[in-house]
N, C-alpha and C positions, 0 to 999 in steps of 0.2 A: 652441351648437357641439357639443352632445351630449357634453360633457366633464363628469365628476363630480369633485368635490373632497372630500377628507376633512374631518371636523369641525375638525381641527387647522389645516388650510389656511384655512378660513373664519374661525376664531378669530384667526389671525395677522393678518388684515386689520384687525381692530379697533384694535390699537395704531398701525398705519400711518395710518389715517384720523384717529384722535384726535391722534396725534403731529403730523401735518401741520397739523391745525387749530390746535393750540397753538403750533406754531413760527411760523405766519403771523399769529397774533393780535397786533395792535398795541394795541388798546384794547378794553375790555369792551363799550362801547356800539357798536352797529352798526346799519345800516339794513336793513330787510327787503328792499328792492330789491336791495342789493348781495349779500346772502346768496342771494336767489333767482337772481340772475344767475350767481353763482359755481356754485351747485348745478346750474343748467340747463346751464352750460358743461361741467361735469364729466360729467354724464349724457350729453350729446351726444358728448363725446370718447370715452367708453367704448362707446357704441352705434356710433359710427363705426368703432372698432377691431373690434368684434365682427362687424358686417355686412361690413366690408371684408375681414376674414380669411375669412369664409365665401364671399364672392364670388370672392376670389383662388383659393380651393380649387376652386370650380366652373369658373372660367375658366383652365384649365391653360395656354392659349397666351399669357396676358398675365402678365407679371411685375409685381412690386410697384411699380417706378418708372413703368412705363407705365400701370398702374392708377391710381396717384396723379395722373399727368398728365391722364388722362381725367376723373377726379373734379374736378380743379382747373378744367379748362375748363368743365365743366358748371356747377360752383358759381359761377364768375365770370359766366356767362351769365344765371343767374337771381338772383344776389345783387347785381350791379352796379346794376341799376335800382332795387332796394330801397334800397341804400345811398344812391344819388343822391336818391331820393324822401324818405327819412327824414332824412338828414344833409346833403344837398347845399347847403342854404341856409346852413349853418354853416361850410363849408369856407373861404370867403374871409375870414371873421372869424378863424378859427383861423390862417390863413396870415398875416394882418395882425398878430395878437398875437405870433406867433413872430418876425416881422420886428421888432416893437417891442421884443422882448427881446434884440435884438442878433444874431440869426441872419441870414445873408445868404440870398438865394434859392438859391445854389449849396449852402450848408450844408444847407438843408432838403431839397433834391433828394438830396444824398448820404445824409442820415439816413433819409429815406423809402425810398430804394433799398436801403440796407444792411438796414433792417428787413425789407423784403420778401424780400430774398435769403436772409437768415438764417432767416426763418420758413419759406420754401420748403424750404431745406435740412433744417431740423428735421423738417418733415412728410415729406419724401422719405426721410430716414433712418428715420422711423417705419414707413413702408410697406415699406422694405427689411427691417427687423427682423421685421415681421409675415409677410412673404413667406419669410423664412428659417426659419420654424417656431416662433417664439416665440408662446406663447399670449396672447390678449388680456388675461388676468388678470395674467400675469407682466409684460407690457408696461406695464400700468397701475401695478403696484407700482414698476417702474423709473421710470416717469414721476413718481410721487409723490416718489421720492427726488431727482429733479431739482429739485423745489421746495426741498428742504433744502439742496442744493448751491448753489442761487441765493442763499438766505439767508446761508449761510456765506461765499459769495463777496462778498456786500454788506458783511459784517462785515469781511472782510480788506481789500478794496479801498477801500471808502467809509467805513470806521470807524463804521458804523451801530451804535447802541446796541441791545443785545438783553437783554431781561429774563430773569430766572431761569426764568420760565414758558416763554419761547421756547426756552431751552436744554433744558428738560425735554421739550418737544415734539419737538425735533430728536432727542434721545436715544431717545425713545419710538418715533419713526418708524423710526430705524435699527435698533432692537431688533426691531420688528415685521417689517422686511424680512429680518433674519436669521432670525427665527422662520418666516417664510414659506418661505425657502429650505430650512430644515431640514424643515419639514412637507411640502414638495413632494418632497424626496428620499425621505422615509420612505414617502410614499404612492405613490411610484414611478412 
């Protein structure tokens, strides 16, 4: 995006990344496939933000909401066949397992619909923020703070146990976000 950041801004990202990693860590043992998938997802998310921001600046006649709508339609057209090919054979087994666990078909439709609606609204608000002038890096920092909020919410509402290491991670991520804000203001 032809933006340059000061060394302080770059250094402020380190505690955010380490803090989010520590706050989400449940156990020391982990699978390489899970880590690879998570890292791939994170890189894809950041690249989506960068390229979407660039294209929104190039396409002055298209606002963030409409840009997201076009991307969603195109994504569905090429990912729906892939999802059907890769996972389609497992859909009926998953549906049957959910019914066996006490869910009714109406419950499942409601849950799947709510999940889709909230995910759509989350992404729509993301594109509105990018369209409003927030840089992709600032947006990624805010998104990483969302993970800390989700963990704190799970503690409050579900009474999930959180280890001291998780608390240190959350504090480190919040401190990193504060350092990022200070560094961005100073670099002007």
